[in-house]
N, C-alpha and C positions, 0 to 999 in steps of 0.2 A: 639360931646359929649353932653346931654343932664342935666341940673344940676335941681336939685329940695329941697329945704330945706323947711323939714317939720317938722313942730311944732304940732297942732294937725292935725289929716286926713282932706283931701277937702270933702265938702260937696258930698257924692254920687251922683249920676243921677239921679237914682228909687229909691224908698222906700228898704229898707234894710227888709228882713224876720226876723221875731218876731226869738227868740232864739234855741225852740224847732224846729222851720222850719228849721235854716241854721245846726240845728245837724244833723239832717234826710240827708242830703246834703253828711256827712261822714260817713253816715249806723249808727249814735249813739244815743243815747237817753240821758233827764239828767240825768237816773238814772244807767248809764256806767262811769262817770264818780267824779273825787273825785275836794272839790272846787277851787283852785290854775290852776285845769286842762278850770274848768269853762271857767274862766277868758280867756285863752289863744286864746278858741272859739271868746271872745267877742271881744279881739281885732282884730283874723280875718275877721271877720266880716263887722269893721270897717273899714280895712285897705284893703277890698277886690278891691275898685274905686282905690287905689292904683297902686295896683299886675295889673289889667287889664290896668291900662294907659301903662305900657310897649309896650303893643299891641303885643305877642309875638303873631303867626301867626300859624295853620300847614301849612309845605312846601311843595312840592311837590316830587315824587323822581327821581333822575336823572337820565336817561338810560346810557351806556356805553358811548354814544357817548357825553353826559354834555346836551341832549335836554331832557325838560321835557317828564314824560310818561303821567302826566294827568295834564290838567290844572286848575288851583285852583283863583277862582273871588277873586281879590284882594280890598283891604279897600281904603278909603279916602284917598288919596296922594299914594297910593300904598306901596310896602314893600318889599324891596329885595330880589330878590330871586323867586321871583312868578312871575307867566306869567301869563297877563288878558285874559280873555275867548273872543270871539268875538262875541260882541253885547252885551254883560252883564259890567254895570255899578256897579262901587262901592256902598255904603251907606256906611253912617258916623257911625263909630267905629267898621264897618266890617273890618279887618283885617285877611281873609282866616279862619276863626276858623271855628266852628262846624258848618254845613250844606253846606259846599262851594263847595265840589266836585257836578255836579250836572251831571244826566247821560245826561241831551241834552247840554250839550257842547262840544267844538269839541276838540278832544286828537289829538296827534302825535305821529307815529309812529316812529321809529328808525332813520328808514330812512328821517326821516325830512318831509313826504308826510302828507299832512292834512288827517283824517281819517271823516269817515264819521260821518254830526252832529245827534243827536235824535238816538241813539246805546238805546237798549232796556239792561237793567239793568240786574246782573247777582242776583242768591239767595244771593249773599252774601251782610251782610246788615251790618252795624254799630248802634247802639243811640247818634241821638247826640239832639242838646238841643237848640229853639230857639234864634236865636240873632238880627234878621230883620224883622219886616214886610210884605216884599215880600215873605215869606218863610212860612207864616201861613196857604196859603192852602194844606204847604205840612204834617203839624202835624197829628202823629196817629188821625182819626177819630172818635173815642172814647171819646178821649178830647173836642170835640165840645159839646159835652151831658152837657157839666158842663157849658157851656157858656146858655143853657136851664134854667140847675135845679136850677147854684148857681152859676148864673152869678159874683157877687163881687168875688168867691175864683178865678173865671175861668180868669178875669182883672188884680189879683194880682201874679196867674201865670205868667200870662202873660208881665207885667211888670218888673218883679224878674227873665226873661230867662228860665221860670222851666217849659216849653211845649216844652215834646221829638217829634220829629221826626225823622226816616228814615234817613242816609246816605248811597247809595245804591254806590255801586264799578262798575267802568266800565273793562269790556271786548273789548281786543285788537285783530283786526281781523289777522288769521293766513295769512303766505306769504306776510305780510307786515314789518317783522321786531319786531314782536310783541312775547310778551312775558309775564315772572313773573320772578321778582326773587326769589328763592330758601327761604329757612331759611337760608344756610349756607352765602346768599349772591349773589350765583352763577345766570347768565343769563340763562334761559332755554328759547327758541324759542319756535313758538307756542302761540296756543289758548290760554287765561287765562284773570285773573284777572290783572285788572292793578294796582300792589297797591303803595297804599301811604307809602312813607318812611316816617317817627313817628319822628318830629323833639326829639329832648332833653329837657329837664327842668332838668338842673342839680341844686341842692340845696346843698350850703359852708353852713353848718349853724355852727360857734362857740358856744362851749361848755366849755370855759373854765371857771375858778375862778371870775373873774370881773362881766360874766354876771349872779351872783347869784341876787336873784331880790332885793336887796335894795330899788333900785329907779322903780320898775317892768320892767327894761331891758329884762330882761328874758322871759316876760309874753310877751312881744310886739314882742320881737325874736321871740320864735315859733310861735305868731299868725300869722306874716309875710310867715312865712314857712309856717306855715296851708294853708293860703292863696293861696300865690303859686303853693301847691301842687295841691291843688282841680281846681286851673282853669288852670293846666298842663294837667292833668287830663281830664278834659272835655272838653280839646279840640285834644286828643287824642295823645299828645306827647308819649314821652317814659321817666317816670320820674324816677330821680337817689338822693337820700339822702345819705352825706358827712359828719356829723360831724368831727370836729377837734378842738384839743386845743394844745396841745406841740407835741405829735403824731396828725397824720392825723388818726378817725375813720374807721368802717367796712362801706363798700358801701351796699346798699339797692337800688336795682332795679326794675322796673317793670312797665305794661300798663294795667294790667288786675284790675276790680273794688277789688279782695282781695288782690292782691297784694298793690293797694291804701290803705288799710284800715292797713295796717298794718305799711305803711310809715307815718302813721297820727298819731299810739298808737307809732310808736319808736321817733315820734318828740315832742310828749306829755310827753312822760317818761325818756328822757336821762336827766342824773344827769351834773351838772357844776364843773371842776376841772380842771386845770394844768393854763398852758402858752395859747399864741393866735402865731399860727403857722402860717400865713397866705400863705408862700411862696410853703411850700409842700404841702398846699389844692390846689392851682391855678391849680399845677403843676400835683401831679396826677387827678383833673378832666380834664385836657387838654390830657392827657394820656390818658384815658381811653375814652374820646368820641371820638379820630381817630382809637382808637385799634374797634370799634368796626365796622369798616367799613367806606363806603362813608356817607354820610349824607349833607343834604338840608341847615340844619339850626341848631343853638344848642347856650340854650340862660344859662347861669351858673350866680342864683342869691348869693352874698356874704352877707351873714350877720356876725358883727359884730362888735365890742363896740371899740375896742386895736389898740394896731400896732403893727409891728414887724419888722426883717431885709428882706427887699425886694432885689430880683437880679435883673437877665434879666426876662422879660417880657417872659412866657410861652404862652398866646395865639397870635391865629391867627386868623383863618374866627370865633372863637367861640365871643361869646357877651357877655360882664360883664354886671351884675348889680350891681352895689354895696348900697347896706345902712349902713350904719356909727348907731351905734345906741350911742346918748350922746356922748363922748370924747371932753368933751369940753377943756380941757385943752391940747388936741392937735389941734384941728381945728381952736381956738377965741384968740390963745396967740398972740403975736407982730410976729412970724414968725411960719406959716403953719407946721407944722412935714412932714418929708419927705416923710413918710407911707402915708400918708393923700396926698400928691403931685401926689405921684405915682399912687395911686391906679383912684385918678381921671384920670390920662393919658390913664391908659387900660382901664376905662368904659367905657362901650356904653352909661347906665346911672348912674349919682352918686346923690344919695340921703342923706341927710344927718336931722336924725332925733333926735329934743331935747327933753332932759328930762322933763324939763316943760307941754309936751304935752302928757307924757305918764299915765297920772289919765284920761284923757278925752278919750283915748283909749279905756282901758279896762270897761268903764263907762257901766254898765247895761242900757238897754229905760224900760223908762217907761210904753213902750204897753208891754215888755218881763213879767213885773209882773203881770201887767191886766189880759193875758193870761193864767199864775201860780193862779192866782187866780178863774177865771173863773173854772179852769181845778179841780182845788183839795177841791171849792169850793162845789163839786159835793159828792164828797169823805168818806159815810158811814163807821162806824164802824160794820155793815153788811157786806160790801163789801169787807174793810180790813180781815173779819173772812174768809170770803171766800176763799182769797190769798191761794196758796201754798204758803212755806214758803221762797222759793228762790223769788217768785214774793217779797213777802212783802218787801223782804233784799233790792230789786233795788226799790221800792216805799217809803223804810226806804231812801236811798241813793238822791232818787229824793227830798224829804225834806228838807233833808240838801243841799245839794246845792239851792233848793229854798230859803232859810234862806239868804246861804250866798250874793244871788244875793239880796234881802231889802237889808241885813245893807251895804253893796256895794255903793247901791242906796242911801238911806240913809247919808251914810258917804260923799257921793260927793255933798248931797246936800249943804253939809257944815252947822255950828253952826245953830238950827233950826229950821234941817230939821225934818218930821216926817213922810218921806217912806212911805210906803205901812203899817199905823198900823194892818187894815185889814187882810192881805195878812199875817202878820206876827203873830197876836193870832192865826187863821187859821189854820199855820203850823204846831206851840208848839203844839195845840192842837189833832191835827192830829198823833205828833212824839208820844206825852203821848198814845193816840189810838195804835199805832203799839206797844211802848213798855208791855201793857197789853198785847194785842194779843199774843207777842210772848211768854211771863211768863205763860199765859194759857194755850199756844201748851207744852210747855216744860212741867209743870205740868200733862199735859196727857197723853204725853206720860212717862212720869217717872211711872205714876199711872197706866201702860196697860201690867204690866210684861212682864214674859219672852214671852208670846206670841207675843208683838208689835216689830216684828223686823226691820229690813229696807223693805222688802216686804208691811207690815200696814205702814209704813212712805210715801212710793210712792203710795200707794192707796189714804191715806186721802189726797195729794198733787193735785192727779186727779180728782178727788172727787170736791173737793173745786173750781180749777179749771171750772170742768164744771157745780157747781151750782151758780157761779161767773157768768159765762156766760151767766146761763137761768135769772138771775136776770137781767141781762141786755139785756133784749131783743135777745140774741145773738150774735156771732160776728160775727162782718163782713170780710171780705177777708183779710188778710194781706201783708202788705209788703212783697218783699224779695228785697237779693242784686243784685239777676239777675247774678251773677255766674261771672265764670274771664271774662273781657271787659266790662261786662253789666252797666251800671247804674243803682242804686240803686230804685227802682221801690215805689214813692211817691206820686201815681198820687192818686187812689183809698181808700187806706189805710190810705191818709192825711186830706181825704174830710169828716168832719163831715156831720151829718146827718139829713137834712130839707134844703129848698131849701129858708128860711127866710134869711135874712142878718143881723149881728149887725151894721153894719156897717161902719166895718174896716177889711172889707175883712172874717170875720168869721160867717158861716151861722147857726144864729140861730133856736133854734129845736122847737119853738111851736107859732108861731106869725098867727095869723088867723088861730086854729081847733079848734074843739069838745075838750072839757075835758081829753074824753079816749084817744084820740088823742094826746094830748099835755102829758099826761105822757107815752105814745111810745113816744114819738119824744125825751124828755126830756132822758129817758133811754138809747135810741140809742145814742143823741147827746157824754151823757155821758160815753158811753164805743168809744166813736170816738175820744172825747177827749184824755180820758188815753192812746188809742191805738197810740193814735199820739207818745206822751210821750215814749209808752212801745211800741212797734210794736212790734206784733206778738209773744206777751211774758204774756197775759193774760187769753191766754184758754189754 
């Protein structure tokens, strides 16, 4: 068992993305959340490094004879249950994650005879993300354009592992025991795509009454949960969410991006009430994982702050990662509580998170506020008037969340902290403008008489959206979800429109241009910045 006591989280290995970019990884914008939920994502971003240290790999699918169908490159020090490919060495921090399955690696058939190396890939491809520099040649070619046009943005995405690449699946030869697992888990002989059996990433989230956010433990718990499901989804794991209190809650599972978003929404929407039933939750998780058929690996994250009566250890090959939040009365006494002792014995990793570090975990960064000032600084009353009512509502929600972030930043500065006064002043002025535009729209709608029905309102909204698009120089292509199983497409839409850089990884719109180009570039950059906060919603 590996034990870690966490006050404030360890410093991340690379630069953390600004909040708006981090939200896009979940398919969300600042206007989609309420202020308390924003803090959950701040905690998730801060704790992402702690979750990555669990080193949960994507494991290979075992054949009926127990041999691996596909070889997976193992990371530094190796990972149990993974078979290294001949001639392929691991890289630091790479534990069989995204991009691990290579077409050129040697596979083994059901009879144990080595297959031919460098077998051509099939048409089946999954979207993965860059985790090691040696995989740079495999990224999608269009991303290299960023290095030429906006190099700072390209290297920012490289540092944050946000460059995407294809993950090809491997064919197995007929007549050599090759084949595939069908959807029902049955082995079908013959030629087919060697399926990679996804591991289970199972989250048990304590939503008992003691997790109410008196000392931010509830927010930190949701942040841990969000970081865990994001890392699990990006690695291709099958996700499971099971909240528990006195009773075990309903299960939500899936592996597509749509299902991932449902799990995220449930995590940030759950309410806290009841007692703490850890034993029943662990028994339920273990039973459901085994009921799903054979698996190469299963990791369970248990997030709790309390104790309960524990009986027999229900876990066998499943790996338990236990995070205990607060619980000073159970951990710091002269005699450790029996529940804590048993959880340590059952856990592969056990983490204690002290309450005094929670404030640091949910603190916004200065870079978050600087970007908000940059984005909202170019939002004018004319642009607000051109937006459809539902778009203005999203802007209003984003303004409220931005003010909340500024207040939290100022509070964390302590006595005498000034925060971001220019941002605060700008946000309050925009809130007044949104209110005025809304009142004017309501008055115009009331004076329109019986002829201004629902169809007229829809036409006005569409016209306002088109006018806004024209005023900003046209809308660039917006990001899409990528459908079931796809990653959110946040490459082209996330790029502001200019080759120069501000020095913070975000391109500047007008360096070295004539005045006409400066104006055009300014509008294009402003549209890109707003579309980054509200992707696909301003057109």
